C-alpha positions as CSV (number, residue, x, y, z in Angstrom):
1,X,-14.3,75.2,4.3
2,X,-13.0,78.7,4.8
3,X,-15.4,80.9,2.8
4,X,-18.2,82.4,4.8
5,X,-20.5,82.9,1.8
6,X,-20.1,79.8,-0.4
7,X,-21.2,79.8,-4.0
8,X,-23.7,77.0,-4.3
9,X,-25.1,75.3,-7.4
10,X,-27.9,72.8,-6.8
11,X,-28.7,70.4,-9.6
12,X,-32.0,68.6,-9.8
13,X,-33.2,66.2,-12.5
14,X,-36.5,67.3,-14.1
15,X,-38.0,63.9,-13.7
16,X,-37.1,63.8,-10.0
17,X,-38.7,67.2,-9.5
18,X,-41.9,66.0,-11.2
19,X,-41.9,62.9,-9.0
20,X,-41.6,65.1,-5.9
21,X,-44.4,67.4,-7.0
22,X,-46.7,64.5,-7.8
23,X,-46.1,62.9,-4.4
24,X,-46.5,66.1,-2.4
25,X,-49.8,67.0,-4.1
26,X,-51.4,63.7,-2.9
27,X,-54.0,64.2,-0.2
28,X,-53.5,62.6,3.2
29,X,-56.2,61.3,5.6
30,X,-55.5,64.1,8.1
31,X,-52.3,66.0,7.3
32,X,-52.9,69.2,5.4
33,X,-49.6,68.7,3.4
34,X,-47.0,66.1,2.7
35,X,-43.3,65.8,3.4
36,X,-40.5,64.0,1.8
37,X,-36.7,63.7,1.9
38,X,-34.4,64.5,-1.0
39,X,-31.0,62.7,-0.8
40,X,-28.0,64.4,-2.4
41,X,-24.3,64.2,-3.0
42,X,-22.2,67.4,-2.6
43,X,-18.7,68.3,-3.5
44,X,-16.5,71.4,-2.9
45,X,-14.7,72.1,-6.2
46,X,-11.2,73.7,-6.4
47,X,-12.6,77.1,-7.1
48,X,-14.8,77.0,-3.9
49,X,-18.0,76.2,-5.8
50,X,-20.2,73.9,-3.7
51,X,-21.9,71.5,-6.1
52,X,-25.1,69.7,-4.7
53,X,-26.5,67.0,-6.9
54,X,-29.9,65.4,-6.1
55,X,-29.9,61.6,-6.3
56,X,-33.1,60.3,-4.9
57,X,-36.4,61.3,-3.3
58,X,-38.2,59.2,-0.6
59,X,-41.7,60.1,0.5
60,X,-42.7,59.9,4.2
61,X,-45.1,56.9,4.8
62,X,-48.7,57.7,5.6
63,X,-48.3,56.0,9.0
64,X,-45.5,58.3,10.0
65,X,-47.6,61.5,10.2
66,X,-48.9,62.8,13.5
67,X,-52.4,64.2,13.7
68,X,-51.8,67.8,14.9
69,X,-54.2,70.5,13.8
70,X,-51.8,73.3,14.7
71,X,-49.4,72.5,11.8
72,X,-49.8,71.5,8.2
73,X,-47.7,68.4,8.6
74,X,-46.0,66.8,11.5
75,X,-44.0,63.6,11.2
76,X,-42.7,61.2,13.9
77,X,-39.2,60.3,14.9
78,X,-39.3,57.1,12.8
79,X,-39.6,59.1,9.6
80,X,-36.6,61.2,10.6
81,X,-34.6,58.2,11.8
82,X,-35.1,56.3,8.5
83,X,-34.0,59.3,6.5
84,X,-30.9,59.6,8.7
85,X,-30.1,55.9,8.2
86,X,-30.3,56.4,4.4
87,X,-27.9,59.4,4.6
88,X,-25.5,57.3,6.7
89,X,-25.7,54.4,4.3
90,X,-25.2,56.5,1.2
91,X,-22.8,58.9,2.9
92,X,-24.8,61.8,1.4
93,X,-26.8,64.8,2.4
94,X,-30.5,65.1,3.0
95,X,-33.0,67.9,2.4
96,X,-36.4,68.1,4.0
97,X,-38.9,68.8,1.2
98,X,-42.5,70.1,1.2
99,X,-44.8,72.0,-1.1
100,X,-46.5,75.4,-0.7
101,X,-49.3,75.1,-3.2
102,X,-49.1,78.5,-4.9
103,X,-47.2,80.2,-7.7
104,X,-44.2,82.4,-7.2
105,X,-41.2,82.0,-4.9
106,X,-42.2,80.3,-1.6
107,X,-41.0,81.4,1.8
108,X,-40.7,79.4,5.0
109,X,-43.6,79.6,7.5
110,X,-43.2,80.3,11.2
111,X,-43.5,76.6,11.8
112,X,-40.8,75.9,9.2
113,X,-38.4,78.4,10.8
114,X,-39.1,77.0,14.3
115,X,-39.0,73.3,13.6
116,X,-36.8,72.5,10.6
117,X,-33.4,73.7,11.8
118,X,-33.3,71.0,14.4
119,X,-34.1,68.4,11.8
120,X,-31.3,69.7,9.5
121,X,-28.8,69.7,12.4
122,X,-29.6,66.0,13.0
123,X,-28.7,65.3,9.3
124,X,-25.6,67.4,9.5
125,X,-24.4,65.4,12.5
126,X,-24.7,62.1,10.6
127,X,-22.6,63.1,7.5
128,X,-21.1,66.5,8.5
129,X,-19.0,66.9,5.3
130,X,-22.1,66.8,3.1
131,X,-24.5,69.6,2.4
132,X,-27.9,69.3,4.1
133,X,-30.9,71.6,4.2
134,X,-34.5,72.5,3.4
135,X,-36.1,72.6,-0.1
136,X,-39.6,74.2,-0.3
137,X,-41.4,73.9,-3.7
138,X,-44.1,76.0,-5.1
139,X,-46.0,75.3,-8.3
140,X,-43.3,77.1,-10.3
141,X,-40.4,78.1,-8.1
142,X,-38.2,77.1,-5.1
143,X,-36.8,78.1,-1.8
144,X,-33.7,76.4,-0.5
145,X,-31.6,76.8,2.6
146,X,-28.3,74.9,2.6
147,X,-26.1,74.1,5.6
148,X,-22.4,73.8,4.6
149,X,-19.8,72.2,6.8
150,X,-17.5,74.8,8.2
151,X,-19.8,77.8,7.7
152,X,-22.3,79.5,10.0
153,X,-26.0,79.5,9.3
154,X,-27.8,78.6,6.1
155,X,-27.1,79.7,2.6
156,X,-29.3,80.2,-0.5
157,X,-28.0,78.4,-3.7
158,X,-26.8,80.9,-6.3
159,X,-28.3,78.6,-8.9
160,X,-30.9,75.9,-8.9
161,X,-30.6,74.0,-12.1
162,X,-33.5,71.7,-13.2
163,X,-31.9,69.4,-15.7
164,X,-34.1,68.3,-18.5
165,X,-35.5,69.6,-21.8
166,X,-35.6,72.6,-21.4
167,X,-32.8,73.3,-19.0
168,X,-34.3,75.5,-16.3
169,X,-31.8,77.8,-14.6
170,X,-33.1,79.7,-11.5
171,X,-30.6,82.3,-10.2
172,X,-31.0,83.6,-6.7
173,X,-29.7,87.2,-7.2
174,X,-28.7,87.4,-10.8
175,X,-29.2,90.8,-12.4
176,X,-28.5,91.8,-16.0
177,X,-28.4,95.3,-17.2
178,X,-30.2,96.0,-20.5
179,X,-27.5,95.9,-23.3
180,X,-28.5,97.4,-26.7
181,X,-26.0,95.2,-28.3
182,X,-28.4,92.3,-28.0
183,X,-31.6,94.0,-28.9
184,X,-32.0,91.9,-32.0
185,X,-32.1,88.7,-30.1
186,X,-34.7,89.8,-27.6
187,X,-37.1,87.3,-29.2
188,X,-35.2,84.7,-27.2
189,X,-37.1,85.7,-24.1
190,X,-36.9,88.1,-21.2
191,X,-34.5,85.8,-19.3
192,X,-32.1,85.1,-22.1
193,X,-29.7,87.9,-21.3
194,X,-29.6,86.8,-17.7
195,X,-28.9,83.2,-18.6
196,X,-26.2,84.2,-21.1
197,X,-24.6,86.4,-18.5
198,X,-24.5,83.8,-15.8
199,X,-24.4,80.3,-17.4
200,X,-21.0,78.5,-17.5
201,X,-20.3,76.7,-20.7
202,X,-17.6,74.2,-21.4
203,X,-16.0,73.4,-24.8
204,X,-13.9,70.2,-25.0
205,X,-11.6,70.5,-28.0
206,X,-10.9,73.8,-29.7
207,X,-10.4,72.7,-33.3
208,X,-12.6,73.1,-36.4
209,X,-15.8,72.6,-34.5
210,X,-15.0,74.1,-31.1
211,X,-13.6,77.3,-32.5
212,X,-16.8,78.0,-34.4
213,X,-18.7,77.4,-31.1
214,X,-16.5,79.7,-29.1
215,X,-16.9,82.5,-31.6
216,X,-20.7,82.1,-31.7
217,X,-21.1,81.9,-27.9
218,X,-19.2,85.2,-27.7
219,X,-21.5,86.8,-30.3
220,X,-24.5,85.6,-28.2
221,X,-23.1,87.2,-25.1
222,X,-22.3,84.0,-23.2
223,X,-19.9,85.4,-20.6
224,X,-18.4,82.4,-18.8
225,X,-16.7,79.9,-21.1
226,X,-14.3,77.1,-20.1
227,X,-12.0,75.8,-23.0
228,X,-10.3,72.4,-22.7
229,X,-7.4,71.7,-25.1
230,X,-3.8,71.0,-24.6
231,X,-2.6,71.2,-28.2
232,X,-0.7,74.0,-29.9
233,X,-1.9,75.4,-33.3
234,X,-0.2,73.8,-36.3
235,X,-0.2,74.8,-39.9
236,X,-2.6,72.0,-40.8
237,X,-5.2,73.6,-38.5
238,X,-5.3,76.8,-40.4
239,X,-7.8,75.5,-43.0
240,X,-10.6,75.3,-40.3
241,X,-9.6,76.8,-36.9
242,X,-11.6,80.1,-36.6
243,X,-9.4,82.9,-35.2
244,X,-6.2,81.1,-35.9
245,X,-3.4,83.1,-37.6
246,X,-0.3,82.0,-39.4
247,X,1.9,83.8,-36.9
248,X,0.3,81.6,-34.2
249,X,2.0,78.6,-35.8
250,X,5.4,80.3,-35.7
251,X,4.9,81.2,-32.1
252,X,3.6,77.7,-31.2
253,X,0.5,79.3,-29.6
254,X,-1.9,77.1,-27.6
255,X,-5.4,76.6,-29.1
256,X,-6.8,77.9,-25.8
257,X,-4.9,81.1,-26.3
258,X,-6.5,81.5,-29.7
259,X,-9.9,80.9,-28.0
260,X,-9.2,83.5,-25.4
261,X,-8.1,86.1,-28.0
262,X,-11.0,85.4,-30.4
263,X,-13.7,85.6,-27.7
264,X,-12.1,88.7,-26.1
265,X,-12.1,90.5,-29.4
266,X,-15.8,90.0,-29.7
267,X,-16.8,90.2,-26.0
268,X,-14.1,92.0,-24.0
269,X,-15.7,91.4,-20.6
270,X,-16.1,87.6,-21.2
271,X,-14.5,85.3,-18.6
272,X,-12.5,82.6,-20.4
273,X,-11.1,79.9,-18.3
274,X,-8.3,78.1,-20.2
275,X,-7.6,74.5,-19.3
276,X,-4.4,73.8,-21.3
277,X,-4.6,70.1,-21.0
278,X,-7.2,67.2,-21.3
279,X,-10.3,67.7,-19.2
280,X,-9.5,64.4,-17.4
281,X,-6.5,66.1,-15.9
282,X,-8.6,68.8,-14.4
283,X,-12.2,67.3,-14.1
284,X,-13.5,69.8,-11.5
285,X,-13.4,72.5,-14.2
286,X,-15.7,70.4,-16.3
287,X,-18.0,69.5,-13.3
288,X,-18.5,73.2,-12.7
289,X,-20.0,73.8,-16.1
290,X,-23.8,74.0,-16.7
291,X,-23.6,72.8,-20.3
292,X,-20.7,71.2,-22.2
293,X,-20.0,71.0,-25.9
294,X,-17.9,68.0,-27.0
295,X,-15.8,68.5,-30.1
296,X,-13.6,65.5,-29.9
297,X,-12.4,62.9,-32.5
298,X,-12.7,59.5,-30.9
299,X,-15.6,57.4,-29.6
300,X,-13.7,56.7,-26.4
301,X,-13.3,60.5,-25.7
302,X,-17.1,60.9,-26.3
303,X,-18.0,58.1,-24.0
304,X,-15.8,59.5,-21.2
305,X,-17.0,63.1,-21.5
306,X,-20.7,62.1,-21.7
307,X,-20.3,59.8,-18.6
308,X,-18.7,62.5,-16.6
309,X,-21.4,65.0,-17.6
310,X,-24.2,62.6,-16.7
311,X,-22.6,61.8,-13.4
312,X,-22.8,65.5,-12.5
313,X,-26.2,66.3,-14.2
314,X,-24.7,68.4,-17.1
315,X,-26.3,68.4,-20.6
316,X,-23.7,67.4,-23.2
317,X,-23.9,68.4,-26.9
318,X,-21.7,66.3,-29.2
319,X,-20.7,67.3,-32.7
320,X,-18.5,65.5,-35.2
321,X,-17.9,65.0,-38.9
322,X,-16.0,62.6,-41.1
323,X,-15.0,62.3,-44.7
324,X,-14.7,58.8,-46.1
325,X,-14.4,57.0,-49.4
326,X,-15.4,53.5,-50.6
327,X,-13.4,52.1,-53.5
328,X,-13.4,54.5,-56.5
329,X,-16.6,56.3,-55.4
330,X,-16.6,60.1,-54.7
331,X,-15.7,61.1,-51.2
332,X,-18.7,61.1,-48.8
333,X,-19.0,63.7,-46.0
334,X,-21.3,63.1,-43.0
335,X,-21.7,64.4,-39.4
336,X,-23.9,64.5,-36.4
337,X,-25.1,66.8,-33.6
338,X,-26.4,64.9,-30.5
339,X,-27.9,66.4,-27.4
340,X,-27.4,64.1,-24.4
341,X,-29.5,65.3,-21.4
342,X,-29.4,63.3,-18.1
343,X,-32.7,61.3,-17.9
344,X,-33.1,61.3,-21.7
345,X,-31.5,59.0,-24.3
346,X,-27.7,59.0,-24.3
347,X,-25.2,58.4,-27.2
348,X,-25.5,54.7,-26.6
349,X,-29.3,54.8,-26.6
350,X,-29.2,56.4,-30.0
351,X,-26.9,53.7,-31.3
352,X,-24.1,56.2,-32.0
353,X,-21.8,54.7,-29.4
354,X,-21.6,50.9,-29.6
355,X,-19.2,48.3,-28.1
356,X,-18.2,47.3,-31.6
357,X,-17.1,50.9,-32.5
358,X,-15.2,51.3,-29.2
359,X,-13.5,47.9,-29.7
360,X,-12.4,48.6,-33.3
361,X,-11.1,52.0,-32.2
362,X,-9.2,50.5,-29.3
363,X,-7.6,47.9,-31.5
364,X,-6.0,50.8,-33.4
365,X,-4.5,52.1,-30.2
366,X,-5.6,55.6,-31.1
367,X,-3.4,55.6,-34.2
368,X,-6.0,56.4,-36.9
369,X,-3.8,58.9,-38.9
370,X,-4.8,62.3,-40.2
371,X,-8.5,62.7,-41.0
372,X,-9.8,64.9,-43.8
373,X,-11.3,68.1,-42.4
374,X,-12.6,71.3,-43.9
375,X,-14.1,74.4,-42.5
376,X,-17.7,74.5,-43.9
377,X,-19.1,71.3,-42.4
378,X,-17.6,72.2,-39.1
379,X,-19.4,75.5,-39.3
380,X,-22.8,73.9,-40.2
381,X,-22.5,71.4,-37.3
382,X,-21.3,74.0,-34.8
383,X,-24.0,76.4,-35.7
384,X,-26.7,73.7,-35.4
385,X,-25.2,72.7,-32.0
386,X,-25.3,76.4,-30.8
387,X,-28.9,76.6,-31.9
388,X,-29.8,73.5,-29.9
389,X,-28.0,75.0,-26.9
390,X,-29.9,78.3,-27.2
391,X,-33.3,76.5,-27.4
392,X,-32.3,74.3,-24.5
393,X,-31.5,77.2,-22.1
394,X,-34.1,79.7,-23.3
395,X,-36.9,77.5,-24.7
396,X,-37.6,80.4,-27.2
397,X,-39.5,77.9,-29.4
398,X,-41.7,76.9,-26.5
399,X,-41.1,73.3,-27.6
400,X,-37.7,72.4,-26.2
401,X,-39.0,69.2,-24.8
402,X,-39.9,68.0,-28.4
403,X,-36.9,69.5,-30.1
404,X,-34.6,67.0,-31.9
405,X,-31.8,65.5,-30.0
406,X,-30.0,63.6,-32.8
407,X,-29.4,65.3,-36.1
408,X,-27.5,63.8,-39.0
409,X,-25.7,65.8,-41.7
410,X,-25.1,64.9,-45.3
411,X,-22.3,67.1,-46.5
412,X,-22.6,66.1,-50.1
413,X,-26.2,67.3,-50.3
414,X,-26.2,69.9,-47.6
415,X,-29.1,68.3,-45.8
416,X,-29.4,68.1,-42.0
417,X,-32.3,66.2,-40.5
418,X,-33.4,64.1,-37.6
419,X,-31.7,60.8,-37.6
420,X,-33.8,57.7,-38.1
421,X,-32.4,56.1,-35.0
422,X,-34.4,58.6,-32.9
423,X,-37.6,56.5,-33.7
424,X,-36.1,53.5,-31.9
425,X,-34.5,55.2,-28.9
426,X,-36.0,54.6,-25.5
427,X,-37.8,57.5,-23.8
428,X,-35.5,57.3,-20.8
429,X,-31.8,56.3,-20.8
430,X,-31.3,52.6,-20.2
431,X,-27.6,52.9,-19.5
């Protein structure tokens, strides 16, 4: 890799972080602290972003510690050899992990600086194309040093993302100037402006729902937005596509161009990345996002987007609405907003995605005809989804862990509430 100062995002599941902390806090017969190995997969994306995704943690066995009063923990060659074997077998990276039992950002000790580089070099020799390094935990923060193939020395991640409810985003050197434009949303927390300035948010589908979301993210001050849509605006879109103009139809403008213009008119310094095609044709742009909104029509599209997001530890927020009619009864309008966070229940766990639904849809070969759509339910669902996103990334309610993940909307009565299926969903994803 050519860059000397790579941009690194390190993603760590919340449950895996807790498992590491629980293990490292355990007392040992003679060692003053414990050690473990975090196994990872890394990938260099097209824009140069190095993405490191944690996959598994393995503690060091009690018998593999060496009694040495000069250091907090000393492990034998067997512990290191076993970790190297796992890296070779998985063709992944490995991080030496230990805990400094205090609050605040930890720093390496003299012993760490003297002894750990040799260990990391050993891992880098096993699978040189993968990121390897050191991860030091404190009770509430992190220190990480990452060795990247083709670069000199070690690098601090620009972002460590602890993926759970809430989503914890720890930026290495992020600074945000106070902006009076956002004074009235200061209740979201001291870190909210920093998060909105630095987080990267994807929107799959810029139609009736996605256009509301793009507009609201701009009003919030979310600076980095990636919009995926290969369609041009048509006259039948004008009844619900926020920011769409009649002249856009005559000019056959892309929906992503509408998104770019709408967001820029609200937030001129925003960085809008347009992907003028399906996300599957440029998946690395999706993989670089920290949160993704899915505003798609089909069950198959939802299944594919959610699977990709889970594979790369990205929270996925799905919205959708439908208008249907049975016999001579009045039309019925319904919709949903579902938050799918890796480690927590998914769309299938909630019973929203089923094999029967996917099979019936596949039998139609995607030819389901035009579906009734109007602007106001899209606005309700999009606003609710943005509210879930804000609580996920700021935890302004101080209860993001218990916030609803599956809301149903009755458009006939205007009622939105937690779906009954939440009661029967497993605590952890079984898929």
